C-alpha positions as CSV (number, residue, x, y, z in Angstrom):
1,X,-16.8,-18.4,29.2
2,X,-13.6,-16.3,29.6
3,X,-15.7,-13.3,30.6
4,X,-17.4,-15.2,33.4
5,X,-14.3,-17.0,34.8
6,X,-11.6,-14.4,34.5
7,X,-13.0,-12.0,37.1
8,X,-13.6,-14.9,39.5
9,X,-10.0,-16.1,39.3
10,X,-8.4,-12.7,39.3
11,X,-10.4,-11.6,42.4
12,X,-9.9,-14.8,44.3
13,X,-6.4,-16.1,43.6
14,X,-3.5,-13.8,44.5
15,X,-1.3,-13.0,41.5
16,X,1.9,-13.8,43.5
17,X,0.4,-17.2,44.5
18,X,0.4,-18.1,40.8
19,X,4.0,-16.8,40.3
20,X,5.2,-18.8,43.3
21,X,3.4,-21.9,42.2
22,X,5.1,-21.6,38.8
23,X,8.5,-21.2,40.4
24,X,7.8,-24.2,42.7
25,X,6.7,-26.4,39.8
26,X,9.8,-25.7,37.7
27,X,12.2,-26.2,40.6
28,X,10.7,-29.4,41.9
29,X,10.7,-30.9,38.4
30,X,14.4,-30.3,38.2
31,X,15.0,-31.6,41.7
32,X,13.1,-34.8,41.0
33,X,15.1,-35.4,37.8
34,X,18.4,-34.9,39.6
35,X,17.5,-37.1,42.5
36,X,16.6,-40.1,40.3
37,X,19.6,-39.5,38.0
38,X,22.1,-39.3,40.8
39,X,20.8,-41.7,43.4
40,X,18.3,-44.2,42.0
41,X,20.7,-46.4,39.9
42,X,17.9,-47.2,37.4
43,X,17.9,-47.9,33.7
44,X,16.4,-45.2,31.5
45,X,12.9,-46.6,31.3
46,X,12.5,-47.2,35.0
47,X,14.2,-43.9,35.7
48,X,11.6,-42.0,33.6
49,X,8.7,-43.8,35.4
50,X,10.2,-43.2,38.9
51,X,10.9,-39.5,38.0
52,X,7.3,-39.0,37.1
53,X,6.1,-40.3,40.4
54,X,8.7,-38.4,42.5
55,X,8.1,-35.2,40.5
56,X,4.4,-35.1,41.1
57,X,4.7,-35.9,44.9
58,X,7.3,-33.2,45.3
59,X,5.2,-30.7,43.4
60,X,2.1,-31.8,45.4
61,X,3.8,-31.0,48.7
62,X,5.1,-27.7,47.4
63,X,1.6,-26.9,46.1
64,X,0.0,-27.5,49.5
65,X,2.6,-25.5,51.3
66,X,2.5,-22.5,48.9
67,X,-1.3,-22.3,48.9
68,X,-1.3,-22.3,52.7
69,X,1.1,-19.3,52.7
70,X,-1.5,-17.3,50.7
71,X,-4.5,-18.3,52.8
72,X,-5.7,-21.4,51.1
73,X,-7.4,-24.0,53.3
74,X,-7.6,-27.7,52.6
75,X,-11.1,-29.1,52.2
76,X,-12.6,-30.0,55.6
77,X,-12.6,-33.8,56.1
78,X,-11.5,-34.0,52.4
79,X,-15.1,-33.5,51.2
80,X,-16.3,-31.6,48.2
81,X,-18.6,-28.8,49.6
82,X,-22.3,-29.7,49.5
83,X,-21.7,-33.3,48.8
84,X,-20.4,-36.6,50.3
85,X,-17.7,-36.9,47.6
86,X,-14.3,-37.4,49.1
87,X,-10.9,-36.3,47.7
88,X,-7.5,-37.7,48.4
89,X,-5.3,-35.0,46.9
90,X,-4.6,-31.6,48.5
91,X,-7.4,-29.4,47.1
92,X,-7.0,-25.9,48.6
93,X,-10.0,-23.5,48.9
94,X,-9.7,-19.7,48.5
95,X,-12.6,-17.5,49.4
96,X,-13.2,-14.6,47.0
97,X,-15.4,-11.5,47.3
98,X,-18.2,-13.3,45.4
99,X,-17.4,-17.0,45.0
100,X,-14.9,-19.6,46.3
101,X,-12.2,-21.2,44.2
102,X,-11.0,-24.8,45.0
103,X,-7.6,-25.2,43.4
104,X,-6.0,-28.5,42.7
105,X,-2.8,-29.7,41.1
106,X,-2.6,-32.0,38.1
107,X,0.0,-33.1,35.6
108,X,-0.9,-32.9,31.9
109,X,0.4,-35.6,29.5
110,X,1.3,-32.8,27.2
111,X,0.6,-29.1,26.6
112,X,-3.2,-28.4,26.6
113,X,-4.2,-32.0,27.2
114,X,-6.7,-33.0,29.9
115,X,-5.0,-34.7,32.9
116,X,-5.8,-38.3,33.7
117,X,-9.1,-38.6,35.6
118,X,-8.9,-39.9,39.1
119,X,-11.4,-40.1,42.0
120,X,-10.4,-36.7,43.4
121,X,-10.5,-34.8,40.2
122,X,-13.7,-36.6,39.2
123,X,-15.3,-35.4,42.4
124,X,-13.9,-31.8,42.0
125,X,-15.4,-31.2,38.5
126,X,-18.9,-31.8,39.8
127,X,-18.7,-28.2,41.1
128,X,-18.4,-27.0,37.5
129,X,-21.9,-28.1,36.4
130,X,-23.1,-24.6,35.8
131,X,-20.3,-23.6,33.4
132,X,-20.9,-25.7,30.3
133,X,-23.8,-24.3,28.2
134,X,-27.1,-26.0,28.7
135,X,-30.8,-25.3,28.5
136,X,-32.2,-24.0,31.9
137,X,-35.6,-22.5,31.1
138,X,-36.8,-21.9,34.7
139,X,-33.4,-21.0,36.3
140,X,-33.9,-23.8,38.9
141,X,-31.0,-26.0,37.7
142,X,-28.1,-26.9,40.0
143,X,-25.8,-24.0,40.9
144,X,-22.2,-24.4,42.1
145,X,-21.2,-22.2,45.0
146,X,-17.5,-22.8,44.3
147,X,-15.5,-23.2,41.2
148,X,-13.0,-26.1,40.8
149,X,-9.9,-25.1,39.0
150,X,-6.6,-27.0,38.3
151,X,-3.1,-25.7,38.3
152,X,-1.6,-27.7,35.4
153,X,2.0,-28.7,34.7
154,X,3.3,-30.4,31.6
155,X,6.8,-31.8,31.5
156,X,9.0,-31.1,28.6
157,X,9.3,-34.4,26.6
158,X,12.6,-33.2,25.0
159,X,14.4,-31.9,28.0
160,X,14.7,-34.1,31.1
161,X,13.8,-32.3,34.3
162,X,12.2,-29.4,32.5
163,X,8.6,-28.1,32.3
164,X,7.1,-27.4,28.9
165,X,4.0,-25.5,30.1
166,X,2.2,-24.3,33.2
167,X,-1.4,-23.3,33.0
168,X,-4.7,-22.8,34.8
169,X,-7.7,-24.8,33.6
170,X,-11.3,-25.6,34.4
171,X,-12.7,-29.0,33.2
172,X,-16.4,-29.4,32.6
173,X,-18.5,-31.6,34.9
174,X,-18.5,-34.5,32.4
175,X,-14.6,-34.5,32.5
176,X,-14.4,-34.3,28.7
177,X,-13.2,-30.9,27.8
178,X,-11.5,-27.7,29.1
179,X,-14.1,-25.0,29.3
180,X,-11.3,-22.6,30.4
181,X,-7.6,-22.9,29.7
182,X,-5.0,-20.2,30.2
183,X,-1.2,-20.5,30.0
184,X,0.4,-19.0,33.2
185,X,2.0,-16.1,31.3
186,X,-1.4,-15.1,30.0
187,X,-3.0,-15.6,33.3
188,X,-0.5,-13.4,35.1
189,X,-1.2,-10.7,32.4
190,X,-4.9,-10.8,33.3
191,X,-4.1,-9.2,36.6
192,X,-2.3,-6.3,34.9
193,X,-5.3,-5.9,32.6
194,X,-7.7,-5.6,35.5
195,X,-5.4,-3.3,37.5
196,X,-5.0,-5.9,40.3
197,X,-1.9,-5.8,42.5
198,X,-1.0,-7.5,45.8
199,X,-0.9,-4.9,48.5
200,X,2.5,-4.2,49.9
201,X,4.2,-6.6,47.5
202,X,6.7,-4.9,45.2
203,X,7.4,-8.3,43.5
204,X,3.8,-8.5,42.3
205,X,4.5,-6.5,39.2
206,X,7.7,-8.4,38.3
207,X,7.8,-10.6,35.3
208,X,8.3,-14.4,35.6
209,X,11.8,-14.0,34.1
210,X,14.1,-11.1,35.0
211,X,17.1,-10.0,33.0
212,X,20.3,-8.8,34.6
213,X,20.1,-5.0,35.1
214,X,23.6,-4.3,33.9
215,X,26.0,-6.2,31.6
216,X,29.7,-6.0,32.6
217,X,32.0,-5.6,29.6
218,X,34.6,-8.3,29.0
219,X,38.2,-7.3,29.9
220,X,40.9,-9.5,28.5
221,X,43.2,-10.9,31.2
222,X,46.4,-9.6,29.6
223,X,45.3,-5.9,29.7
224,X,46.8,-3.6,32.4
225,X,43.3,-2.9,33.8
226,X,42.7,-6.5,34.4
227,X,46.0,-6.9,36.2
228,X,45.1,-3.9,38.4
229,X,41.8,-5.4,39.3
230,X,43.3,-8.7,40.3
231,X,45.8,-6.9,42.6
232,X,43.0,-5.0,44.2
233,X,41.0,-8.2,44.8
234,X,43.8,-9.6,46.8
């Protein structure tokens, strides 16, 4: 399964898109926590519930905006291609050299757990009929022209406002199991393995977390050098 899906995703979804979606998810999670903490005036239980709703809506808006920046298009009339199934979440379609990828956003209850099924996601996974193994003796079974993939975010249960894991996953058409699941760090590494880079984007090869290039040595305030520096700053 990995051999079939990895080339599709790497060829269709820009690497920097995934990096920016990761950054957006983390920053919106913290912003939602701070908003509820500072302005809602709720007790802890109600605050946690409200934070979950606000966090997802903020991430959903950021997801839509970020995907548009990289050429993603919302589904026309909110319909799954080739069907009359309607979706009510922002599913963004990217056209690759061979197949299209429809990317959605979902919150995981915890790391590696399938997100709650709703009408939109239930409609989306119908496109993944061809991926779970099944007998198809004559080759005439249904074939999906697009692949439905979820950008997945799991909150950190131990640290408020933090994210435990971000991943990319594909759920089978029965909505029972992941047939593909890749943590974002591994997914980003797949682009390097395949020699894929975003043209003209120097940030494309940057890691998700960057260390400071130079460490400034500590100078005690009572030393003559420190006094000289303070005078110069004035």
